[in-house]
N, C-alpha and C positions, 0 to 999 in steps of 0.2 A: 369361615367368616365369624367374627365376633357376634355374640348374642345382641340382637337389636334392642336398643334402649329408647323408649319414647320419652323425650326430654322436654320439660316445660320451663317457662321463665315467668316470674312475677316481679315486676319492677323494671319497666322498659326504658330506663334512663341510659345514659352513655355507658356506664359500667356494666349494667345488666346485659345490654345488647352486645357489647364487645365480648363478654364471656360466652354468651349464647352462640355468637358467630364463631368463636374459636372452637367451641365444642362441636358445632355442626360441620365445620370445614376441615378439622384436623384429626378427627377420630372416626374410625370405621364403625358403622352400625349405629351411629347416634342420629336419631330422627328429631328434628326441631318441630315438635308436634303442636305446641300451644304457647301462646303469649298472653300476658294479662297485665293491665294497668288501668287504674281509674282515672288517669289523666288522658283525655282523648287525643291530645297532641302527641304525647309519648307513644300511645298505642298506634296511631296512624304512621308515625315514623318507623316503628318496629315492623309494621305490616309491609312496608316497602322493602325492608331488608329480608324479611322472612315470609314471602307471599304464600308459601305452602303451609304455614302454621295457622291453626285455628286461633281466632282472636276472642278475648273475653274481657269484659269490664269488671266482672265480679269473680273473685278468687274461688269462692265456694262452687260456682258454676263450672269453672275450669276443672276443679278436682273431681266433680261429679261426672262430667261428660267427656273429658279429653282422653281418658284412659292412660294416664301418665305412669311411667315407671319411676321417674326421678324428676327433680325440680331444682332450679337455681333461684335462690332468693336474693334479689338485687335491689330491694326496697330501701328507703331511708333507715338509718340505724335505730330509729325509735320503734320499729315494728317488726323486727326479724322474728321474735319469739312467737308472735301471734300467728304468722304464716307457717312457721315450723310446727306448731302444735296441731294446726288443722291438717297439715300434710301427714303427720304421724297418724292421726285418726283415720286418714284415707289410705294408710299403709304405703305411702309414697316416700321414696328415699329423698333426703334433703342435703344439698350443699348450700350452706347459708353464709352470706357475708357476715363479717364481724363488725362490732361486738355481737356476741351471741344473744344477749338480752339487754334490756334497757333499765331494769330495776330488779330489786331483790325478789319481789313477789313472782315476777316472770320466771326467775331461775327455778323456783320450786315447781311452778306449773309446768314448765318445759321438761324438767327432770321426771316428773310424774307421768307426763304424756309419753315420753320416750320409753319408760319402763313398761307401759302397757301396749307398746307398738312393736311390730316386727321390722319396721323401717330403719334403715341406716341413717345416721346423722354424721355429717362431716362439717367441721368449722372451717370456713374459707380463710384460714390463716396463711396467706401466701408467703410472708417472711420466713415461716418455718422451713420453706423449701429453697431458700437461697443457698448457694454452694458453700459460702464461707460459714454459714450456720451449721451445715452438715459436717464441715471440717472440724469445727469445735466439738461437735457431738462425737465424731470419730476419735479425736484425740483423747477425750474423756474416757471413752470405752476402752481404749488401748492403755489406759493408766498413766498417760503422760501429763495430764493436767491435775490429777488428784481431784479434790472436791472444792467447788466454788464456795467462798464464804462472804464475798462482797462483790457486787456488780453495779455498774453504772450504765444506764441506757438513756438515750435521748431520741426524741422524734420531733424535729423542727421543720415546720412546713407552713408557709404563709398561704392560707387557703381563702383569702378574701375574694379572689376572682371566682370562687365556686359558690358564693353566697346566693347569687341570683338563681342559678340553676338548681341548687340544693339548699333551700332556705334553712333546713334543720341544722346545718353546720354553723350558722351565725351565732347561735347561743348554746351549742352543745359543748359542755365542759370538756376541754381537751384531755384531762386525765382519764375520762371515761373511754377515750379512744386509745387505750393502753395496750391493746392486743398485739400490735405490731412490735412492741418491745418485750412484753411479758411472754408472749407465745414462744419465741425462739429461746429465751433464757430459761423458761420452765422445762425445756427439753433437757437442761443440765441439772435441774434441781428436783429431787423426788418429793420433797415436802411441799405442802401448800403454804402460802403466805397466811399468817394468822393475825397480824397487826399492821396498822397503817397510820401515818400522820401526814397531812397534806396541807400545803399553802397555795393560795391563788393570788396572783399579782393584781387582778382586776383588769381594768380597761384603760391602760395608759396610752396605748398607741392610737386608738380611734376615739376614745372618750365616750363611746356609746355603751350605756349600761348593759351588762350581760354578755358583752363580746370580750371574752377572756383572752388576755395576752398569753400568759404562761402559767402553768401549774407544775408544782414539783412535789413529789411524794416519796416517803420512805416506806418500804414494806419489809416485814421481818417474819421469819419462820420460827417454829418452836425452838430449834437448835441454834438460833441467832445467826442465820444466814440473812444478810441485809442487801436490799436492792434499792438504789436511788433512781427514780424515773423523772425526767423532765419532758414535758410535752408543751409545745407552743404552736398555735395555729394562726396567730395574728402577731406578726413581727416584721422587723426590717433587717433581719439577719441574712446575709447573702450566701451562707454556706449551710443550707438546710439539708435534711436527710436523716438517716439512721446511724447511730453510733452506739457501740457496745464495748464496755471495758470490764474484763472479768479477772478478779483476783482469786487464785486457787492455792491449795496447799502445796502444789508442786510447781507453780509458775504463774503464768498469766496469758491471756488471750485478748486481742483487741481488734476491732474494726474501726478505723479512724474516720473522722469526718472528711468531707470533700471540700478542700479550700481552693479549688481551681486547678488549672492545668499544671501549675508548678508544684502543687501539693495535692494530688488526687487521693482518693480513698485507698487505704492499704489494709491488708490482713496481717497482723503481727502475732507472733507466738514465742513464748519462752518456757522452757521446762528445766528443772534441776536434774532430770533423769537422763539427759543427753550429755555424757561426759565430754568435757572440752568445749561445750557451748557457752559462749559468753555474750549476753545481751540478746536483742531481738532477732528472730528469724522472720524474714519477709516471705509469706506463703503466697503462691500463685492461685489464690482462691478468690473468685469474684462472685457475681450473682448467678450466672447461668451454670447449671450443673453440667459436668463433663459429658454425660450421655445425651444432652440436648444441644451441645455446642454446634454451631453452624446451621441450625435449623431456623428458617425464617418464621416458623409458627411460634417460636418460643420467645418472642420479643417482650411480651407484656410483663411488667414488673420484674425484669431480669430473668424471664423464663419461668417465674414462679406460678403464673396463671396456668400455663400449660401443664406444669407438674401437678398442680392441684387437681385439675380435671382428669389427668391421666390416672392419678391415684384413686380418685372417686369412682371412675368407671370400672377400674380393675377390681376394686373392693365389691362393687355390685355384682359383677360377673362371676367372681370367685366366691361369693358369699363370705367374704373375709371380714375381719374386724375393721372398724373405721380407722382411716389413716390419721385423722385428728378428731378424736371422739368428743361427744358432748361434755364429758368430764373435763377433758383438756380445754375445750372452749370456755367452760365456766371458770376454770382455774385462771385463765388469762383475761377474763372479763370482770368477774365479781370484785377483785381487788380495786379496780378503778372506780366502781360504783361506790364502794365504801370510802375510798380516798376522797371522792367528790363530797361525800357527806362530812368527812373530817374537815375539809376546807370550809364548808358552810358554817362549821362550828369553830372556826378560828384555829384549825390545826389540831384539834382534840384527838388524842390517841384512841383509835377505834378498832374494835375486834371484828375480824372478818369471819363470816359463817358461810358454809356451803350446804347444799341439799344433803349430801352424803354424811355430813357431820351430825345430822339430826337423826340418822337411821341407827 
């Protein structure tokens, strides 16, 4: 039997409870030991789902009394770092929702807290675990793609229906929710992004100040690898989702948008290293990884939620490195924070700094 892991949850909204339930029901030896939320309604609903778990309204009390080995942080995006730092000080392993931090100061504080802790940190970057992303990584490792030099990524999702249940989303600058796009693409780029320029369209759709329609940013590394990112969380665009287009020194890779049943998402690939190949090759790579295909437990986010939890628990049990480390989490989070600052300054070219660049 696998080593027992006493698992806790802070943030008992829909996302937090769904991940906690998946962990408890799908993995051997995972004990749903404690739940925490300062919203009485959320906490009561979670208690009905996890009657065996101890309940807490205060996070500090849960860390002190519940005897946790690991924790899932499912709170609003504005306070992930606060809970991660406290968990580090309690030597409790952390799987945190993304973005990793909400501002630059938190990045340094979280980095410092992690260095003095023995606890493992994993960024909950579920898009990193989609099968078509793994395919792109494999093709690069095999030398068939060469090196990326220009990338386009888009995350288009009208989230107005979420505003009531998750009010923080209403005014959260969409470019700061860049991890779903940058996380997968940074698996292909070894350099950090060093510069950004970003523009904000404002609030054309709703007319409500602070409810951003769309933001678009350019990011650049020292060796002039460029990525263009469009994020839109208030729109009337009927074909939302994730799109990635990668230009490389030996070809190209693309995950196309979903335009409906007559033009669904596709994974396309071209390389100059396959002699006789002309034009795109359509690859049978979708969201669910082949090893999880056919399993009813792997439905969430195309199986990525299951893959996240599986990798997290395995790393804890084997004392292995983090599957998506704090450094990786900050690499995919901080560029969006600096991009938002650039947009507030009218698109001003802005230097990106990381905690490790100061060491």
